[in-house]
C-alpha positions in Angstrom: 76.1 88.7 75.7 74.1 88.3 78.0 70.4 88.8 77.0 69.4 92.4 79.3 72.4 93.9 77.0 71.0 96.6 74.9 74.2 97.6 73.0 73.8 97.6 68.9 70.0 96.9 69.4 67.8 97.7 66.1 64.6 99.8 66.3 61.2 98.2 65.7 60.6 97.5 62.3 56.6 98.9 61.6 53.6 97.4 63.1 51.3 94.7 60.9 48.1 93.3 62.0 47.6 90.5 64.6 44.9 87.2 64.1 44.8 87.0 67.9 46.0 88.3 71.1 49.4 87.1 72.5 47.7 84.9 75.6 44.8 83.8 72.8 47.1 82.8 70.6 49.6 80.6 72.9 46.1 79.1 74.6 45.1 78.3 71.0 48.5 76.5 70.2 47.5 74.8 74.0 44.7 73.1 72.7 46.3 72.7 68.9 49.3 70.9 70.6 46.6 68.9 73.2 44.7 68.0 70.2 47.5 66.8 68.6 48.5 63.9 71.1 49.6 66.2 74.3 47.9 65.3 77.2 47.8 68.3 79.3 48.2 67.9 83.3 46.0 70.8 84.7 47.9 74.2 86.0 51.3 73.8 87.6 53.4 77.2 89.3 55.7 78.5 86.2 59.6 77.4 86.4 58.4 74.1 88.4 59.3 71.3 86.6 56.1 69.1 86.3 58.0 65.8 85.2 61.1 64.4 88.0 64.4 66.5 87.3 67.4 65.2 85.0 71.1 65.8 84.3 70.6 68.0 81.3 71.6 71.7 81.6 70.9 74.0 78.6 72.9 76.9 77.8 70.9 78.8 75.1 73.2 81.3 73.0 72.0 83.6 69.7 71.3 87.0 69.1 67.8 89.0 69.6 65.5 86.1 68.0 67.3 83.6 70.5 66.3 85.9 73.3 62.9 86.4 72.0 62.5 82.2 72.0 64.4 82.5 75.3 60.8 82.9 77.7 59.0 80.0 76.0 62.0 78.0 75.8 63.0 78.5 79.9 59.4 77.9 80.8 59.0 74.4 78.4 62.6 72.9 79.8 62.1 74.2 83.6 58.8 72.0 83.5 60.4 69.4 81.7 63.2 69.2 85.2 65.8 70.6 82.7 67.9 73.6 83.9 68.2 76.8 81.3 70.5 79.8 80.9 69.4 82.2 78.7 73.0 83.8 76.9 71.5 85.1 74.1 72.2 88.8 73.5 70.2 91.5 71.9 72.7 92.9 69.4 74.9 90.5 68.9 75.4 86.7 70.4 77.4 85.7 66.7 80.7 83.1 67.5 82.0 84.0 63.4 84.1 87.0 63.4 83.5 87.7 59.6 86.4 89.9 59.5 84.4 93.5 59.8 84.5 95.9 62.9 81.1 94.6 63.6 81.4 91.2 64.3 85.1 91.1 65.3 84.1 92.8 68.3 80.4 91.0 68.4 82.3 87.5 68.2 84.5 88.9 70.9 82.0 89.4 73.5 80.3 86.3 72.7 83.5 83.4 73.6 84.2 85.7 76.3 80.4 85.5 78.2 80.3 81.7 76.7 83.6 80.7 78.5 82.8 82.0 81.9 78.8 80.9 81.5 80.5 77.4 80.4 82.6 77.6 83.6 79.7 78.8 86.4 76.4 77.1 84.4 78.6 74.0 83.8 76.0 72.7 80.4 75.7 69.6 80.0 74.1 71.4 76.3 75.1 74.2 74.8 72.5 74.7 72.3 73.6 78.0 69.5 71.0 79.6 67.1 72.7 80.6 64.1 72.6 84.6 64.4 72.1 86.9 61.7 75.2 88.5 62.5 76.7 85.1 60.8 78.5 86.3 58.4 81.6 85.8 56.7 82.6 83.7 54.3 81.9 79.7 54.6 85.6 79.1 55.9 84.7 81.4 58.5 81.8 79.9 59.5 83.3 76.9 59.9 86.2 77.5 61.9 83.4 78.9 64.3 81.2 76.6 64.6 84.5 73.9 64.8 85.4 76.1 67.9 82.3 76.0 69.4 82.4 71.9 69.1 85.6 71.6 70.9 85.2 74.0 73.5 82.0 72.4 74.3 83.2 68.3 73.9 86.0 69.7 76.4 83.7 71.2 78.9 81.3 67.6 78.4 79.0 69.0 77.2 77.2 68.6 73.3 76.3 71.0 71.2 73.3 71.3 69.5 72.9 74.2 66.2 69.9 75.8 65.0 69.2 77.8 61.9 67.5 81.3 62.5 64.1 81.5 61.1 63.7 82.8 58.6 63.4 86.8 57.9 62.5 90.3 56.6 65.8 91.0 54.9 65.6 95.2 54.9 68.1 97.6 53.9 70.7 96.5 56.5 70.7 92.6 56.2 70.9 93.0 52.0 74.2 93.4 51.7 75.3 89.9 53.9 72.3 87.8 52.3 74.6 85.4 50.4 76.5 84.9 53.4 73.7 84.2 55.8 72.5 81.5 53.8 75.1 79.3 53.7 75.3 79.6 57.2 72.9 76.3 58.0 74.5 74.6 55.9 77.9 74.8 56.5 76.1 74.3 60.2 74.8 70.9 59.5 78.0 69.7 58.1 80.0 70.9 61.2 77.5 68.7 62.7 77.4 65.7 60.6 81.7 66.0 60.6 81.6 66.2 65.1 81.6 62.3 65.2 78.6 62.9 67.5 79.8 65.7 69.7 76.9 67.9 67.5 73.7 68.0 66.2 72.2 70.0 63.2 68.1 70.6 64.3 66.7 71.7 60.8 64.0 74.1 62.7 62.2 75.1 59.1 60.1 72.0 59.8 58.7 74.7 62.5 59.1 77.8 60.7 58.9 77.1 57.3 61.0 79.3 54.5 59.2 82.4 54.2 59.3 85.2 56.4 56.0 86.2 55.2 54.1 82.8 55.2 51.7 82.6 58.6 53.5 79.2 59.3 57.0 81.9 60.1 55.0 83.6 62.8 57.3 86.4 62.6 56.1 89.2 65.1 55.2 92.7 62.7 58.6 93.2 61.9 59.7 91.1 60.6 62.0 89.3 62.3 61.5 88.0 65.9 58.4 86.2 67.3 55.8 86.7 69.5 54.4 84.8 72.3 52.7 82.1 69.8 55.9 81.7 68.2 57.8 81.2 70.6 55.7 78.8 71.8 55.6 76.7 68.8 59.7 77.1 68.9 59.6 75.5 72.6 57.5 73.1 71.9 59.3 71.7 69.1 63.1 72.2 70.2 62.0 70.7 73.9 60.8 68.0 71.8 63.9 67.2 70.1 66.5 67.6 72.6 64.2 65.6 75.0 64.7 62.7 71.9 68.7 63.2 72.4 68.9 64.0 76.3 66.7 61.4 76.8 64.0 62.9 79.2 60.3 63.6 79.3 59.1 67.1 77.8 56.6 68.6 80.2 52.6 68.9 78.3 52.4 72.3 76.9 49.7 73.5 78.8 51.7 73.2 81.9 54.1 76.0 80.6 52.4 77.5 77.5 49.7 79.8 79.2 52.3 81.1 82.1 53.5 84.5 82.8 56.5 84.5 80.1 53.9 85.7 78.0 54.3 89.0 80.1 58.2 89.1 79.1 58.6 93.3 78.1 60.5 92.5 74.9 57.1 91.7 73.4 55.8 94.6 74.5 59.1 96.0 72.7 57.8 94.1 69.5 54.5 95.8 69.3 53.0 91.9 69.7 49.3 92.3 70.5 48.3 92.7 74.0 
C-alpha cells in the first residue's frame, strides 16, 4: 500500500484549462488564507516545525486521491510539529472488501501494510480518507470501518475518517456509484458510535459536492487535485486536527509555497507548471 507503488493505477484523463499556474495558485491561496486571519511568520525550511513539537503522529491512509493531498498535508503537519507518514496507495488503499476480487486483493494489502505501519510508526492518529474503491454493501463498509477503529484503539491511536472529494464518475466508477455514495454516511455512523475513539470530518466544507465546481479544485482528470487543492485541504484538515489533538497549526505561509509543490505526481496529473 506504499504510496510509491503503482499497481492498478489508472491512466490520466483528458487535460483541462487551469486559471493559475501551480506556484501562483498556491501563493494566491496562501495570501487569501492569511487575509482571512492566518498570520504569516516568514519563510522556513520545509519539513521543519515552525511551532513546538507535539506528541501527535499521523498515519495517512487512502488511495491515489489521498496521495495527491499528501505532499501538502505532510508539509502542513510537519510545520506544526506533528510527525507524518504517508501510507496512501496509488490504485488501491481501500480497507473494504466488497466481495469482488479487486477489492479483496486491495483491502488485503492495505490491512497488511496498516499492521506494519502501526508497529513501526506507532501513530497516535490513523487518518483514513474513504477511497474510490470503498465498494460493497453498507454492511461490508461498516464492518471495515469498525475493524479500523478497533485495531487503532488497541494500538492506542484515534481514528479520523474523511470522505473523498467529489469526483467525475466515469465508466470505471459508474457501476459502483451508488455504493460509493453510502460510504460517508456509514463512516459517520461508525464514528458516532465509537465512544470517542473515532471522528468523522466532513470535507465537503472544503470541496463542496460537485466535482466540476470551482470550489472542488479537481485536477484535469476530474478526480485528483493539483497543488492548490492539496494546500486547501491541508490547511483545513490541519486546523480541524489541531482542535482535537491540542496543537497549534503552523501559519499557512510557512509551508504552502515550499518544494512539495514540485512533487512529480502533479506533473503526471498534468497540473499547471
